[in-house]
N, C-alpha and C positions, 0 to 999 in steps of 0.2 A: 521789093521782091523777096518773097519768103525765102529761106533757107534751110536746106535738107539736114537734119541733123546725122552724124555716122549711128551706124546702129548700136544699140545698147540692151544689154539683158533684160528682161522681162521681171518684174518685182513678184515677189512671193504674195498671194493673196494673204497670207497670215502675218505678214508683216505688217507690226503697229502702223497705223496711217501717219503718224507724224513721223516716224523712222522714215518711211517711203518717201515722204516730202522732202525731208532731209537729204536723201540720198540722190534723189532728182535734181535739187539746189546744188549740191556738191559736184555731179555730173557737168552740170551746165556751167559749173563756176571753173572747172578745168576745161572744159571747151574755149571758154574766153581768155583763160589766161593761157593756153596753148596757140592762141590765134586761129582757130579753126570757126570760132565765131566772133567777128570784129565789129567795132563800133559803126552803127548804122544796120547792120544785118538784122532783118525780120524773123521773127521766132515762128514756127509752123504754126498752125491753127491749135487750138484746143483740142481739138477732136484728134487730130494729127498726133499730136504729144501724147495725148491719154492712149491712143493705140499703142504707140511705140513704148512706152513705159508701162503698159498694162496696169493704169490705175484710173480711179475715178476724177472726174472734174472737180472735185473739191479738193483732192489731195493734190492735183496739178496745180489749182489756183495757191493753195499754201506755199507750195514750193516757187511760184512766181511773186510772190508776196514778198518771200524772204531775199529773192535777188533785188527787188524792187526797191524793200528798205535798205538794201545795203548799196544802194545806187547805180546797181549794174543793169536796168532795164528802166525803160520808159514806156509806161503801158497808158495807150490812148483807146477809149471806148471807140468802137467803130471801125479802127486802123489797125490794131494789133500792139504786139510787144516787140520793142526794137532794143537792141544793144546798147548800150550809152559808155563812153568814156570814163572809165574809173576814176573816182575821184580820191587818191592813196591817202590824203588825210581824213577822210571821213571812214573809209576803211579801217584803219588803223584806230581811230578814236572808239568805232564799233566792235572791234577785236578788244581795246582796253577793258569796254564796259563789259562786255558777256564772257571774257576768258575766266575772272575768278569764280563765276557761277557754273560756266559750262565744263569748267578743265578740258578746253578744246581737243580735239581729238587730233588734230594736226592738219587737216584739209584745210579749214580756214586759213591757217598761218601758212600753210604751202600757197594756196593761191595768192593770199596777199603777197609773200615774198616772191611770187614768179611775175606778178604785175610790177612790182617796184623794181626787180632787176633787168626786167625788160625795159624799163624806163630809164636806168643806168646804164644799159648798153647803148642805148640811142645817144646818150651824153656822151660816151668817148669819143664820138666822132670828134668833138671839139678839141681834144689833148693831141699830142705828137704820139708817131709811131714808138718813138723812145720810150715815152713814158709809159705807154701800152705795153710794151716788153719787158716793164719791171714786174708784170704778172708771172712770167716764167720764173721768179724767185720764190713762189709759193706754192711749188709741187709736192706732191704728196712723196712718200717712201716707202719702199715695200719693208725694209728694216725698220722702221719707225714704230712705236709704240702707239695702240688706237686713240689715246687721248693726244698724242702730238700729232698724230693725222689729222684728228678733228679740228684741233687748233689750226692747223695751217692749212686746211681747206678752208674755215672760217677767216682767216685772215687773207686768203686769195679774194673771197667775195668782197672783203671789207675794202681790200686795196681799190676794186673796181669802183665801189661807192665812192672813195677817197676823190679818184682821179676824175669820176664823171659828174659826181653828184653833190660833193661838198659836205660840210658837215652835217644839215639836216639830215641826207639822204644815207649818209653813215650813221648816224644814231637810230634812225628807223630800221635799217637793217639787222645793225646791232642788237636790237631788242628782238627782232623776229628771229634772228640767230639764235638768241640766248633761248627761248622757248622752245627752240627745237633740238637744244643741246643734247638729251638724252638719247634722243632716237639718232641722231647724227654719230655719236660716239659708238651707238650700239652695231650701226653698218661698217665701222672699220674694224671690229672684231673678224671680218669675213675679207680673206685675201684677195678674194673675185671682186668684192666691192672696193677695194684699194685700187687695183688694176684697172677697172673700170673708170674710177675717179681721175686716175694718171693719164689714161687716155682721153679721156674728155677733156682735162685742165691742157693736154698739148694741143688738142685741134681746136680749141676756144681761143687760146694765147696766140697760135700762129694765125687764125683768121682774123683775130683784132690788129695784130702787126700788120697785115696783108692789107686792112681796112675792109673786110668783107664782113660788113657787121649782119648781113642776112643771114651767114652760115654760122655766126658767132651765136646768133639769137636762136636759130633753129636748134642747134646742139646744146644749149644752155637750158633751153625750156624741156626739151627732151630728158636731160638730165634733172631737172626738178620734177618731172613728171613720173615716178618711178615705174606705173602700171604700163607704160608703154615699151614698145621694142627698140633699142638702141638703132636698128636698121632704120628705122623712120626717120631719125635726125640726120641723116645721111641724105636725103631727097627732099627737093623743094616742097614747101607745102602747096597742094593743089587745090583751086579755087574749088569753092562749095558748089554745088550745082542746085539750081532753081527747083522749088519744089512745085509739080505739077498738081494744079488744082483738080479735084474731083468734081 
């Protein structure tokens, strides 16, 4: 059953084709990392996606190929394109190869980090509530300097990895956080962002201690996708509707 995508803005016909295909791939990655597209979901037809994004079939196929190369899509002639369970090791290897040449904009890093941290959260169910309560020790402070808050926030994420994922997960996440360091540091010059992070930490930590891992995941994924509204994180993720075929 094909999945209906959320409404996306049309792309300008003046935008270079490669840039448009990259933008489509980035949007689809965001939908995958946020859980709106799940493993096994089938993408709409090429004609439907072309209409939704306002692009040609050639541009759309470039975007689909990017996701296929990254291991996020299975494409079967005559059946369509299906979301795959991501191979985090392969995604990190691809990122390591492309980052020096492309100077990653951040969307690829954020996407892989969201997938990795979603996996880490699932593993936290294996540790005690007392251990999960240790995450309260890494709360940001309104009085701290931006670099101090950036370090505290990083250590909060890394402690989740130590508890739930072990050494390899910790190393992978540490690498991704270091690649985002300047962007994260800049955020904490904004006191509104500091307060938003404190509130997010409190909500996630409380949910983890209570064993409500679904809520913790929703709030964390919302926090890692800065373009979405915070209110959406407080609501259950709605199942995607089936796309009616013309």
